mmCIF file as Biopython writes it, N, C-alpha, C and O atoms, coordinates in Angstrom:
data_model
#
loop_
_atom_site.group_PDB
_atom_site.id
_atom_site.type_symbol
_atom_site.label_atom_id
_atom_site.label_alt_id
_atom_site.label_comp_id
_atom_site.label_asym_id
_atom_site.label_entity_id
_atom_site.label_seq_id
_atom_site.pdbx_PDB_ins_code
_atom_site.Cartn_x
_atom_site.Cartn_y
_atom_site.Cartn_z
_atom_site.occupancy
_atom_site.B_iso_or_equiv
_atom_site.auth_seq_id
_atom_site.auth_asym_id
_atom_site.pdbx_PDB_model_num
ATOM 1   N N  . UNK A ? 1  ? 0.688   -1.058  0.318   1.0 0.0 1  A 1 
ATOM 2   C CA . UNK A ? 1  ? -0.062  0.233   -0.089  1.0 0.0 1  A 1 
ATOM 3   C C  . UNK A ? 1  ? 0.820   1.019   -0.133  1.0 0.0 1  A 1 
ATOM 4   O O  . UNK A ? 1  ? 0.303   2.121   0.049   1.0 0.0 1  A 1 
ATOM 5   N N  . UNK A ? 2  ? 2.144   1.146   -0.304  1.0 0.0 2  A 1 
ATOM 6   C CA . UNK A ? 2  ? 2.981   2.202   -0.111  1.0 0.0 2  A 1 
ATOM 7   C C  . UNK A ? 2  ? 2.678   3.142   -1.086  1.0 0.0 2  A 1 
ATOM 8   O O  . UNK A ? 2  ? 3.018   4.304   -0.863  1.0 0.0 2  A 1 
ATOM 9   N N  . UNK A ? 3  ? 2.056   2.851   -2.213  1.0 0.0 3  A 1 
ATOM 10  C CA . UNK A ? 3  ? 1.800   3.541   -3.287  1.0 0.0 3  A 1 
ATOM 11  C C  . UNK A ? 3  ? 0.838   4.368   -2.949  1.0 0.0 3  A 1 
ATOM 12  O O  . UNK A ? 3  ? 0.766   5.579   -3.155  1.0 0.0 3  A 1 
ATOM 13  N N  . UNK A ? 4  ? -0.052  3.517   -2.311  1.0 0.0 4  A 1 
ATOM 14  C CA . UNK A ? 4  ? -1.665  4.173   -2.459  1.0 0.0 4  A 1 
ATOM 15  C C  . UNK A ? 4  ? -1.261  5.607   -1.322  1.0 0.0 4  A 1 
ATOM 16  O O  . UNK A ? 4  ? -1.211  6.759   -1.751  1.0 0.0 4  A 1 
ATOM 17  N N  . UNK A ? 5  ? -1.100  5.380   -0.407  1.0 0.0 5  A 1 
ATOM 18  C CA . UNK A ? 5  ? -0.598  5.744   0.512   1.0 0.0 5  A 1 
ATOM 19  C C  . UNK A ? 5  ? 0.613   7.388   0.132   1.0 0.0 5  A 1 
ATOM 20  O O  . UNK A ? 5  ? 0.583   8.439   0.773   1.0 0.0 5  A 1 
ATOM 21  N N  . UNK A ? 6  ? 1.267   7.162   -0.718  1.0 0.0 6  A 1 
ATOM 22  C CA . UNK A ? 6  ? 1.978   7.985   -1.719  1.0 0.0 6  A 1 
ATOM 23  C C  . UNK A ? 6  ? 1.080   9.112   -2.229  1.0 0.0 6  A 1 
ATOM 24  O O  . UNK A ? 6  ? 0.883   10.199  -1.686  1.0 0.0 6  A 1 
ATOM 25  N N  . UNK A ? 7  ? 0.429   8.515   -3.701  1.0 0.0 7  A 1 
ATOM 26  C CA . UNK A ? 7  ? -0.638  9.006   -3.860  1.0 0.0 7  A 1 
ATOM 27  C C  . UNK A ? 7  ? -1.582  9.907   -3.082  1.0 0.0 7  A 1 
ATOM 28  O O  . UNK A ? 7  ? -1.713  11.049  -3.521  1.0 0.0 7  A 1 
ATOM 29  N N  . UNK A ? 8  ? -2.172  9.608   -2.133  1.0 0.0 8  A 1 
ATOM 30  C CA . UNK A ? 8  ? -2.755  10.580  -1.517  1.0 0.0 8  A 1 
ATOM 31  C C  . UNK A ? 8  ? -1.980  11.444  -0.928  1.0 0.0 8  A 1 
ATOM 32  O O  . UNK A ? 8  ? -2.361  12.615  -0.928  1.0 0.0 8  A 1 
ATOM 33  N N  . UNK A ? 9  ? -0.428  11.031  -0.137  1.0 0.0 9  A 1 
ATOM 34  C CA . UNK A ? 9  ? -0.278  12.544  0.114   1.0 0.0 9  A 1 
ATOM 35  C C  . UNK A ? 9  ? 0.165   12.943  -0.800  1.0 0.0 9  A 1 
ATOM 36  O O  . UNK A ? 9  ? 0.633   13.879  -0.152  1.0 0.0 9  A 1 
ATOM 37  N N  . UNK A ? 10 ? 0.534   13.170  -1.891  1.0 0.0 10 A 1 
ATOM 38  C CA . UNK A ? 10 ? 0.543   14.192  -2.939  1.0 0.0 10 A 1 
ATOM 39  C C  . UNK A ? 10 ? -0.654  14.677  -3.702  1.0 0.0 10 A 1 
ATOM 40  O O  . UNK A ? 10 ? -0.598  15.561  -4.556  1.0 0.0 10 A 1 
ATOM 41  N N  . UNK A ? 11 ? -1.890  13.953  -3.285  1.0 0.0 11 A 1 
ATOM 42  C CA . UNK A ? 11 ? -2.829  14.683  -3.496  1.0 0.0 11 A 1 
ATOM 43  C C  . UNK A ? 11 ? -3.526  15.783  -2.573  1.0 0.0 11 A 1 
ATOM 44  O O  . UNK A ? 11 ? -4.430  16.583  -2.814  1.0 0.0 11 A 1 
ATOM 45  N N  . UNK A ? 12 ? -2.705  15.506  -1.324  1.0 0.0 12 A 1 
ATOM 46  C CA . UNK A ? 12 ? -2.561  16.606  0.145   1.0 0.0 12 A 1 
ATOM 47  C C  . UNK A ? 12 ? -2.286  17.631  -0.640  1.0 0.0 12 A 1 
ATOM 48  O O  . UNK A ? 12 ? -3.144  18.495  -0.823  1.0 0.0 12 A 1 
ATOM 49  N N  . UNK A ? 13 ? -1.226  17.697  -1.148  1.0 0.0 13 A 1 
ATOM 50  C CA . UNK A ? 13 ? -0.633  18.822  -1.585  1.0 0.0 13 A 1 
ATOM 51  C C  . UNK A ? 13 ? -1.005  20.001  -2.788  1.0 0.0 13 A 1 
ATOM 52  O O  . UNK A ? 13 ? -0.773  21.197  -2.966  1.0 0.0 13 A 1 
ATOM 53  N N  . UNK A ? 14 ? -1.696  18.943  -3.463  1.0 0.0 14 A 1 
ATOM 54  C CA . UNK A ? 14 ? -2.466  19.506  -4.557  1.0 0.0 14 A 1 
ATOM 55  C C  . UNK A ? 14 ? -3.371  20.908  -4.268  1.0 0.0 14 A 1 
ATOM 56  O O  . UNK A ? 14 ? -3.900  21.075  -3.169  1.0 0.0 14 A 1 
ATOM 57  N N  . UNK A ? 15 ? -3.480  21.764  -5.211  1.0 0.0 15 A 1 
ATOM 58  C CA . UNK A ? 15 ? -4.828  22.621  -5.614  1.0 0.0 15 A 1 
ATOM 59  C C  . UNK A ? 15 ? -6.042  21.953  -5.882  1.0 0.0 15 A 1 
ATOM 60  O O  . UNK A ? 15 ? -5.957  21.083  -6.749  1.0 0.0 15 A 1 
ATOM 61  N N  . UNK A ? 16 ? -7.200  22.138  -5.344  1.0 0.0 16 A 1 
ATOM 62  C CA . UNK A ? 16 ? -8.250  20.595  -6.026  1.0 0.0 16 A 1 
ATOM 63  C C  . UNK A ? 16 ? -8.340  20.529  -7.427  1.0 0.0 16 A 1 
ATOM 64  O O  . UNK A ? 16 ? -8.714  19.454  -7.897  1.0 0.0 16 A 1 
ATOM 65  N N  . UNK A ? 17 ? -7.994  21.741  -8.431  1.0 0.0 17 A 1 
ATOM 66  C CA . UNK A ? 17 ? -7.943  22.028  -9.818  1.0 0.0 17 A 1 
ATOM 67  C C  . UNK A ? 17 ? -6.961  20.601  -10.139 1.0 0.0 17 A 1 
ATOM 68  O O  . UNK A ? 17 ? -7.437  19.669  -10.788 1.0 0.0 17 A 1 
ATOM 69  N N  . UNK A ? 18 ? -5.826  20.571  -9.708  1.0 0.0 18 A 1 
ATOM 70  C CA . UNK A ? 18 ? -5.120  19.513  -10.211 1.0 0.0 18 A 1 
ATOM 71  C C  . UNK A ? 18 ? -5.301  18.007  -10.055 1.0 0.0 18 A 1 
ATOM 72  O O  . UNK A ? 18 ? -4.942  17.086  -10.789 1.0 0.0 18 A 1 
ATOM 73  N N  . UNK A ? 19 ? -6.266  18.014  -8.351  1.0 0.0 19 A 1 
ATOM 74  C CA . UNK A ? 19 ? -6.416  16.695  -7.936  1.0 0.0 19 A 1 
ATOM 75  C C  . UNK A ? 19 ? -7.533  16.519  -8.816  1.0 0.0 19 A 1 
ATOM 76  O O  . UNK A ? 19 ? -7.684  15.308  -8.978  1.0 0.0 19 A 1 
ATOM 77  N N  . UNK A ? 20 ? -8.427  17.211  -9.491  1.0 0.0 20 A 1 
ATOM 78  C CA . UNK A ? 20 ? -9.490  16.859  -10.609 1.0 0.0 20 A 1 
ATOM 79  C C  . UNK A ? 20 ? -8.807  16.323  -11.713 1.0 0.0 20 A 1 
ATOM 80  O O  . UNK A ? 20 ? -9.375  15.430  -12.342 1.0 0.0 20 A 1 
ATOM 81  N N  . UNK A ? 21 ? -7.602  16.732  -12.094 1.0 0.0 21 A 1 
ATOM 82  C CA . UNK A ? 21 ? -6.954  16.613  -13.050 1.0 0.0 21 A 1 
ATOM 83  C C  . UNK A ? 21 ? -6.293  14.945  -13.047 1.0 0.0 21 A 1 
ATOM 84  O O  . UNK A ? 21 ? -6.017  14.188  -13.978 1.0 0.0 21 A 1 
ATOM 85  N N  . UNK A ? 22 ? -6.236  14.855  -12.167 1.0 0.0 22 A 1 
ATOM 86  C CA . UNK A ? 22 ? -5.518  13.251  -11.507 1.0 0.0 22 A 1 
ATOM 87  C C  . UNK A ? 22 ? -6.702  12.523  -11.231 1.0 0.0 22 A 1 
ATOM 88  O O  . UNK A ? 22 ? -6.674  11.306  -11.409 1.0 0.0 22 A 1 
ATOM 89  N N  . UNK A ? 23 ? -7.861  13.131  -10.778 1.0 0.0 23 A 1 
ATOM 90  C CA . UNK A ? 23 ? -8.721  12.229  -10.948 1.0 0.0 23 A 1 
ATOM 91  C C  . UNK A ? 23 ? -9.495  11.275  -12.731 1.0 0.0 23 A 1 
ATOM 92  O O  . UNK A ? 23 ? -9.671  10.142  -13.179 1.0 0.0 23 A 1 
ATOM 93  N N  . UNK A ? 24 ? -9.723  12.927  -13.169 1.0 0.0 24 A 1 
ATOM 94  C CA . UNK A ? 24 ? -9.473  12.156  -14.616 1.0 0.0 24 A 1 
ATOM 95  C C  . UNK A ? 24 ? -8.654  11.196  -15.026 1.0 0.0 24 A 1 
ATOM 96  O O  . UNK A ? 24 ? -9.065  10.075  -15.325 1.0 0.0 24 A 1 
ATOM 97  N N  . UNK A ? 25 ? -7.308  11.579  -15.082 1.0 0.0 25 A 1 
ATOM 98  C CA . UNK A ? 25 ? -6.822  11.002  -15.556 1.0 0.0 25 A 1 
ATOM 99  C C  . UNK A ? 25 ? -6.711  8.695   -15.257 1.0 0.0 25 A 1 
ATOM 100 O O  . UNK A ? 25 ? -6.572  7.700   -15.968 1.0 0.0 25 A 1 
ATOM 101 N N  . UNK A ? 26 ? -6.923  9.076   -13.538 1.0 0.0 26 A 1 
ATOM 102 C CA . UNK A ? 26 ? -7.072  7.666   -13.128 1.0 0.0 26 A 1 
ATOM 103 C C  . UNK A ? 26 ? -8.439  7.051   -13.748 1.0 0.0 26 A 1 
ATOM 104 O O  . UNK A ? 26 ? -8.440  5.944   -14.285 1.0 0.0 26 A 1 
ATOM 105 N N  . UNK A ? 27 ? -9.415  7.722   -13.652 1.0 0.0 27 A 1 
ATOM 106 C CA . UNK A ? 27 ? -10.509 7.217   -14.619 1.0 0.0 27 A 1 
ATOM 107 C C  . UNK A ? 27 ? -10.398 6.864   -16.205 1.0 0.0 27 A 1 
ATOM 108 O O  . UNK A ? 27 ? -11.101 6.074   -16.834 1.0 0.0 27 A 1 
ATOM 109 N N  . UNK A ? 28 ? -9.222  7.739   -16.722 1.0 0.0 28 A 1 
ATOM 110 C CA . UNK A ? 28 ? -8.909  7.599   -18.231 1.0 0.0 28 A 1 
ATOM 111 C C  . UNK A ? 28 ? -7.852  6.234   -18.382 1.0 0.0 28 A 1 
ATOM 112 O O  . UNK A ? 28 ? -7.577  5.850   -19.519 1.0 0.0 28 A 1 
ATOM 113 N N  . UNK A ? 29 ? -7.179  5.406   -16.978 1.0 0.0 29 A 1 
ATOM 114 C CA . UNK A ? 29 ? -6.267  4.467   -16.945 1.0 0.0 29 A 1 
ATOM 115 C C  . UNK A ? 29 ? -7.422  3.324   -16.754 1.0 0.0 29 A 1 
ATOM 116 O O  . UNK A ? 29 ? -7.085  2.305   -17.358 1.0 0.0 29 A 1 
ATOM 117 N N  . UNK A ? 30 ? -8.702  3.186   -16.082 1.0 0.0 30 A 1 
ATOM 118 C CA . UNK A ? 30 ? -9.387  2.592   -15.669 1.0 0.0 30 A 1 
ATOM 119 C C  . UNK A ? 30 ? -9.946  2.471   -17.084 1.0 0.0 30 A 1 
ATOM 120 O O  . UNK A ? 30 ? -9.620  1.319   -17.368 1.0 0.0 30 A 1 
ATOM 121 N N  . UNK A ? 31 ? -10.568 2.945   -18.106 1.0 0.0 31 A 1 
ATOM 122 C CA . UNK A ? 31 ? -11.041 2.646   -19.321 1.0 0.0 31 A 1 
ATOM 123 C C  . UNK A ? 31 ? -10.033 1.824   -20.060 1.0 0.0 31 A 1 
ATOM 124 O O  . UNK A ? 31 ? -10.194 0.786   -20.701 1.0 0.0 31 A 1 
ATOM 125 N N  . UNK A ? 32 ? -9.040  2.471   -19.841 1.0 0.0 32 A 1 
ATOM 126 C CA . UNK A ? 32 ? -7.963  1.813   -20.535 1.0 0.0 32 A 1 
ATOM 127 C C  . UNK A ? 32 ? -7.663  0.293   -20.753 1.0 0.0 32 A 1 
ATOM 128 O O  . UNK A ? 32 ? -7.288  -0.423  -21.681 1.0 0.0 32 A 1 
ATOM 129 N N  . UNK A ? 33 ? -7.980  0.166   -19.557 1.0 0.0 33 A 1 
ATOM 130 C CA . UNK A ? 33 ? -7.716  -0.972  -18.772 1.0 0.0 33 A 1 
ATOM 131 C C  . UNK A ? 33 ? -9.068  -1.684  -19.514 1.0 0.0 33 A 1 
ATOM 132 O O  . UNK A ? 33 ? -8.931  -2.523  -20.405 1.0 0.0 33 A 1 
ATOM 133 N N  . UNK A ? 34 ? -10.437 -1.217  -19.006 1.0 0.0 34 A 1 
ATOM 134 C CA . UNK A ? 34 ? -11.405 -2.112  -19.730 1.0 0.0 34 A 1 
ATOM 135 C C  . UNK A ? 34 ? -11.388 -2.377  -20.830 1.0 0.0 34 A 1 
ATOM 136 O O  . UNK A ? 34 ? -12.074 -3.241  -21.376 1.0 0.0 34 A 1 
ATOM 137 N N  . UNK A ? 35 ? -10.685 -1.750  -21.269 1.0 0.0 35 A 1 
ATOM 138 C CA . UNK A ? 35 ? -10.759 -1.973  -23.108 1.0 0.0 35 A 1 
ATOM 139 C C  . UNK A ? 35 ? -9.926  -2.890  -23.707 1.0 0.0 35 A 1 
ATOM 140 O O  . UNK A ? 35 ? -10.350 -3.769  -24.458 1.0 0.0 35 A 1 
ATOM 141 N N  . UNK A ? 36 ? -8.761  -2.740  -23.419 1.0 0.0 36 A 1 
ATOM 142 C CA . UNK A ? 36 ? -7.913  -3.678  -23.107 1.0 0.0 36 A 1 
ATOM 143 C C  . UNK A ? 36 ? -8.291  -5.136  -23.077 1.0 0.0 36 A 1 
ATOM 144 O O  . UNK A ? 36 ? -7.991  -5.883  -24.008 1.0 0.0 36 A 1 
ATOM 145 N N  . UNK A ? 37 ? -8.956  -5.550  -21.997 1.0 0.0 37 A 1 
ATOM 146 C CA . UNK A ? 37 ? -9.334  -6.655  -21.593 1.0 0.0 37 A 1 
ATOM 147 C C  . UNK A ? 37 ? -10.573 -6.987  -22.261 1.0 0.0 37 A 1 
ATOM 148 O O  . UNK A ? 37 ? -10.738 -8.207  -22.227 1.0 0.0 37 A 1 
ATOM 149 N N  . UNK A ? 38 ? -11.537 -6.359  -22.874 1.0 0.0 38 A 1 
ATOM 150 C CA . UNK A ? 38 ? -12.113 -6.594  -23.614 1.0 0.0 38 A 1 
ATOM 151 C C  . UNK A ? 38 ? -11.752 -6.949  -25.129 1.0 0.0 38 A 1 
ATOM 152 O O  . UNK A ? 38 ? -12.388 -7.651  -25.914 1.0 0.0 38 A 1 
ATOM 153 N N  . UNK A ? 39 ? -10.527 -6.252  -25.318 1.0 0.0 39 A 1 
ATOM 154 C CA . UNK A ? 39 ? -10.128 -6.548  -26.979 1.0 0.0 39 A 1 
ATOM 155 C C  . UNK A ? 39 ? -9.473  -8.072  -26.483 1.0 0.0 39 A 1 
ATOM 156 O O  . UNK A ? 39 ? -9.473  -8.885  -27.408 1.0 0.0 39 A 1 
ATOM 157 N N  . UNK A ? 40 ? -8.949  -8.561  -25.257 1.0 0.0 40 A 1 
ATOM 158 C CA . UNK A ? 40 ? -8.397  -9.556  -25.572 1.0 0.0 40 A 1 
ATOM 159 C C  . UNK A ? 40 ? -9.389  -10.547 -25.037 1.0 0.0 40 A 1 
ATOM 160 O O  . UNK A ? 40 ? -9.002  -11.688 -25.289 1.0 0.0 40 A 1 
ATOM 161 N N  . UNK A ? 41 ? -10.622 -10.519 -24.336 1.0 0.0 41 A 1 
ATOM 162 C CA . UNK A ? 41 ? -11.597 -11.555 -24.440 1.0 0.0 41 A 1 
ATOM 163 C C  . UNK A ? 41 ? -12.227 -11.623 -26.165 1.0 0.0 41 A 1 
ATOM 164 O O  . UNK A ? 41 ? -12.734 -12.657 -26.603 1.0 0.0 41 A 1 
ATOM 165 N N  . UNK A ? 42 ? -12.108 -10.535 -26.881 1.0 0.0 42 A 1 
ATOM 166 C CA . UNK A ? 42 ? -12.537 -10.569 -27.868 1.0 0.0 42 A 1 
ATOM 167 C C  . UNK A ? 42 ? -11.798 -11.735 -29.044 1.0 0.0 42 A 1 
ATOM 168 O O  . UNK A ? 42 ? -12.224 -12.620 -29.787 1.0 0.0 42 A 1 
ATOM 169 N N  . UNK A ? 43 ? -10.719 -11.255 -28.767 1.0 0.0 43 A 1 
ATOM 170 C CA . UNK A ? 43 ? -9.390  -12.148 -29.946 1.0 0.0 43 A 1 
ATOM 171 C C  . UNK A ? 43 ? -9.368  -13.639 -28.721 1.0 0.0 43 A 1 
ATOM 172 O O  . UNK A ? 43 ? -8.959  -14.632 -29.322 1.0 0.0 43 A 1 
ATOM 173 N N  . UNK A ? 44 ? -9.539  -13.792 -27.976 1.0 0.0 44 A 1 
ATOM 174 C CA . UNK A ? 44 ? -9.682  -15.462 -27.342 1.0 0.0 44 A 1 
ATOM 175 C C  . UNK A ? 44 ? -10.905 -15.947 -28.275 1.0 0.0 44 A 1 
ATOM 176 O O  . UNK A ? 44 ? -10.759 -16.781 -29.168 1.0 0.0 44 A 1 
ATOM 177 N N  . UNK A ? 45 ? -12.123 -15.324 -27.961 1.0 0.0 45 A 1 
ATOM 178 C CA . UNK A ? 45 ? -13.271 -16.092 -28.216 1.0 0.0 45 A 1 
ATOM 179 C C  . UNK A ? 45 ? -13.221 -16.364 -29.848 1.0 0.0 45 A 1 
ATOM 180 O O  . UNK A ? 45 ? -13.597 -17.417 -30.362 1.0 0.0 45 A 1 
ATOM 181 N N  . UNK A ? 46 ? -12.566 -14.968 -30.743 1.0 0.0 46 A 1 
ATOM 182 C CA . UNK A ? 46 ? -12.295 -15.526 -32.424 1.0 0.0 46 A 1 
ATOM 183 C C  . UNK A ? 46 ? -11.483 -16.613 -32.632 1.0 0.0 46 A 1 
ATOM 184 O O  . UNK A ? 46 ? -11.491 -17.335 -33.628 1.0 0.0 46 A 1 
ATOM 185 N N  . UNK A ? 47 ? -10.442 -16.754 -31.196 1.0 0.0 47 A 1 
ATOM 186 C CA . UNK A ? 47 ? -9.553  -17.732 -31.852 1.0 0.0 47 A 1 
ATOM 187 C C  . UNK A ? 47 ? -10.310 -19.544 -31.341 1.0 0.0 47 A 1 
ATOM 188 O O  . UNK A ? 47 ? -10.227 -20.600 -31.968 1.0 0.0 47 A 1 
ATOM 189 N N  . UNK A ? 48 ? -10.828 -19.326 -30.332 1.0 0.0 48 A 1 
ATOM 190 C CA . UNK A ? 48 ? -11.492 -20.296 -30.204 1.0 0.0 48 A 1 
ATOM 191 C C  . UNK A ? 48 ? -12.583 -21.096 -30.877 1.0 0.0 48 A 1 
ATOM 192 O O  . UNK A ? 48 ? -12.722 -22.319 -30.911 1.0 0.0 48 A 1 
ATOM 193 N N  . UNK A ? 49 ? -13.381 -20.068 -31.446 1.0 0.0 49 A 1 
ATOM 194 C CA . UNK A ? 49 ? -13.778 -20.359 -32.839 1.0 0.0 49 A 1 
ATOM 195 C C  . UNK A ? 49 ? -13.017 -20.783 -34.183 1.0 0.0 49 A 1 
ATOM 196 O O  . UNK A ? 49 ? -13.501 -21.461 -35.089 1.0 0.0 49 A 1 
ATOM 197 N N  . UNK A ? 50 ? -12.144 -20.420 -34.145 1.0 0.0 50 A 1 
ATOM 198 C CA . UNK A ? 50 ? -11.870 -20.264 -35.311 1.0 0.0 50 A 1 
ATOM 199 C C  . UNK A ? 50 ? -11.870 -21.589 -36.111 1.0 0.0 50 A 1 
ATOM 200 O O  . UNK A ? 50 ? -11.857 -22.539 -35.329 1.0 0.0 50 A 1 
ATOM 201 N N  . UNK A ? 51 ? -11.880 -21.927 -37.266 1.0 0.0 51 A 1 
ATOM 202 C CA . UNK A ? 51 ? -12.139 -23.056 -38.103 1.0 0.0 51 A 1 
ATOM 203 C C  . UNK A ? 51 ? -13.093 -24.162 -37.960 1.0 0.0 51 A 1 
ATOM 204 O O  . UNK A ? 51 ? -13.286 -25.250 -38.503 1.0 0.0 51 A 1 
ATOM 205 N N  . UNK A ? 52 ? -13.583 -23.505 -37.073 1.0 0.0 52 A 1 
ATOM 206 C CA . UNK A ? 52 ? -15.020 -24.205 -36.662 1.0 0.0 52 A 1 
ATOM 207 C C  . UNK A ? 52 ? -16.192 -24.033 -37.874 1.0 0.0 52 A 1 
ATOM 208 O O  . UNK A ? 52 ? -16.629 -22.892 -38.023 1.0 0.0 52 A 1 
ATOM 209 N N  . UNK A ? 53 ? -16.560 -24.774 -38.478 1.0 0.0 53 A 1 
ATOM 210 C CA . UNK A ? 53 ? -17.829 -24.499 -39.781 1.0 0.0 53 A 1 
ATOM 211 C C  . UNK A ? 53 ? -18.803 -23.373 -39.911 1.0 0.0 53 A 1 
ATOM 212 O O  . UNK A ? 53 ? -19.285 -23.074 -38.819 1.0 0.0 53 A 1 
ATOM 213 N N  . UNK A ? 54 ? -19.174 -22.766 -40.759 1.0 0.0 54 A 1 
ATOM 214 C CA . UNK A ? 54 ? -20.066 -21.760 -40.395 1.0 0.0 54 A 1 
ATOM 215 C C  . UNK A ? 54 ? -21.393 -22.188 -40.660 1.0 0.0 54 A 1 
ATOM 216 O O  . UNK A ? 54 ? -21.650 -22.596 -41.793 1.0 0.0 54 A 1 
ATOM 217 N N  . UNK A ? 55 ? -22.483 -22.149 -39.584 1.0 0.0 55 A 1 
ATOM 218 C CA . UNK A ? 55 ? -23.467 -22.829 -39.306 1.0 0.0 55 A 1 
ATOM 219 C C  . UNK A ? 55 ? -24.572 -21.968 -39.359 1.0 0.0 55 A 1 
ATOM 220 O O  . UNK A ? 55 ? -24.279 -20.824 -39.012 1.0 0.0 55 A 1 
ATOM 221 N N  . UNK A ? 56 ? -25.735 -22.132 -39.675 1.0 0.0 56 A 1 
ATOM 222 C CA . UNK A ? 56 ? -26.816 -21.116 -39.180 1.0 0.0 56 A 1 
ATOM 223 C C  . UNK A ? 56 ? -27.142 -22.044 -38.131 1.0 0.0 56 A 1 
ATOM 224 O O  . UNK A ? 56 ? -27.027 -23.259 -38.288 1.0 0.0 56 A 1 
ATOM 225 N N  . UNK A ? 57 ? -27.574 -21.475 -36.989 1.0 0.0 57 A 1 
ATOM 226 C CA . UNK A ? 57 ? -28.446 -21.808 -35.994 1.0 0.0 57 A 1 
ATOM 227 C C  . UNK A ? 57 ? -29.969 -21.100 -35.378 1.0 0.0 57 A 1 
ATOM 228 O O  . UNK A ? 57 ? -30.085 -19.909 -35.089 1.0 0.0 57 A 1 
ATOM 229 N N  . UNK A ? 58 ? -30.854 -21.932 -35.285 1.0 0.0 58 A 1 
ATOM 230 C CA . UNK A ? 58 ? -31.963 -21.713 -35.038 1.0 0.0 58 A 1 
ATOM 231 C C  . UNK A ? 58 ? -32.258 -21.274 -33.465 1.0 0.0 58 A 1 
ATOM 232 O O  . UNK A ? 58 ? -31.572 -22.066 -32.819 1.0 0.0 58 A 1 
ATOM 233 N N  . UNK A ? 59 ? -32.908 -20.444 -32.582 1.0 0.0 59 A 1 
ATOM 234 C CA . UNK A ? 59 ? -33.151 -20.320 -31.338 1.0 0.0 59 A 1 
ATOM 235 C C  . UNK A ? 59 ? -33.355 -22.247 -30.935 1.0 0.0 59 A 1 
ATOM 236 O O  . UNK A ? 59 ? -32.729 -22.917 -30.114 1.0 0.0 59 A 1 
ATOM 237 N N  . UNK A ? 60 ? -34.234 -22.581 -31.689 1.0 0.0 60 A 1 
ATOM 238 C CA . UNK A ? 60 ? -34.569 -23.905 -30.943 1.0 0.0 60 A 1 
ATOM 239 C C  . UNK A ? 60 ? -33.459 -24.738 -30.557 1.0 0.0 60 A 1 
ATOM 240 O O  . UNK A ? 60 ? -33.444 -25.299 -29.461 1.0 0.0 60 A 1 
ATOM 241 N N  . UNK A ? 61 ? -31.984 -24.915 -31.890 1.0 0.0 61 A 1 
ATOM 242 C CA . UNK A ? 61 ? -30.777 -25.296 -31.700 1.0 0.0 61 A 1 
ATOM 243 C C  . UNK A ? 61 ? -30.399 -24.902 -30.619 1.0 0.0 61 A 1 
ATOM 244 O O  . UNK A ? 61 ? -30.357 -25.822 -29.801 1.0 0.0 61 A 1 
ATOM 245 N N  . UNK A ? 62 ? -30.103 -23.957 -30.236 1.0 0.0 62 A 1 
ATOM 246 C CA . UNK A ? 62 ? -29.721 -23.267 -28.931 1.0 0.0 62 A 1 
ATOM 247 C C  . UNK A ? 62 ? -30.279 -23.687 -27.672 1.0 0.0 62 A 1 
ATOM 248 O O  . UNK A ? 62 ? -29.560 -23.740 -26.674 1.0 0.0 62 A 1 
ATOM 249 N N  . UNK A ? 63 ? -31.406 -23.966 -27.637 1.0 0.0 63 A 1 
ATOM 250 C CA . UNK A ? 63 ? -32.351 -24.359 -26.418 1.0 0.0 63 A 1 
ATOM 251 C C  . UNK A ? 63 ? -31.600 -25.865 -25.797 1.0 0.0 63 A 1 
ATOM 252 O O  . UNK A ? 63 ? -31.585 -26.832 -26.560 1.0 0.0 63 A 1 
ATOM 253 N N  . UNK A ? 64 ? -31.030 -25.992 -24.486 1.0 0.0 64 A 1 
ATOM 254 C CA . UNK A ? 64 ? -30.466 -27.050 -23.881 1.0 0.0 64 A 1 
ATOM 255 C C  . UNK A ? 64 ? -31.308 -28.238 -23.626 1.0 0.0 64 A 1 
ATOM 256 O O  . UNK A ? 64 ? -32.362 -27.980 -23.044 1.0 0.0 64 A 1 
ATOM 257 N N  . UNK A ? 65 ? -31.140 -29.212 -23.858 1.0 0.0 65 A 1 
ATOM 258 C CA . UNK A ? 65 ? -32.334 -30.170 -24.186 1.0 0.0 65 A 1 
ATOM 259 C C  . UNK A ? 65 ? -31.871 -31.329 -23.241 1.0 0.0 65 A 1 
ATOM 260 O O  . UNK A ? 65 ? -30.941 -32.066 -23.569 1.0 0.0 65 A 1 
ATOM 261 N N  . UNK A ? 66 ? -32.485 -31.458 -22.163 1.0 0.0 66 A 1 
ATOM 262 C CA . UNK A ? 66 ? -32.578 -32.379 -20.937 1.0 0.0 66 A 1 
ATOM 263 C C  . UNK A ? 66 ? -33.205 -34.027 -21.429 1.0 0.0 66 A 1 
ATOM 264 O O  . UNK A ? 66 ? -33.350 -34.910 -20.583 1.0 0.0 66 A 1 
#
């Protein structure tokens, strides 16, 4: 938690306009990380279905049968 404490200490020394910029940048970093995770998920799915024959399925085909 040393980094968190350092960030908090730095924030306390900044005027509010700079604190807002830090908050905006932190939100940007979180959105960037989420976007990268979504891109990897899409790539993983694309790789998983690569080479499968393309078939049209109906809703009935997709229902699980017991």
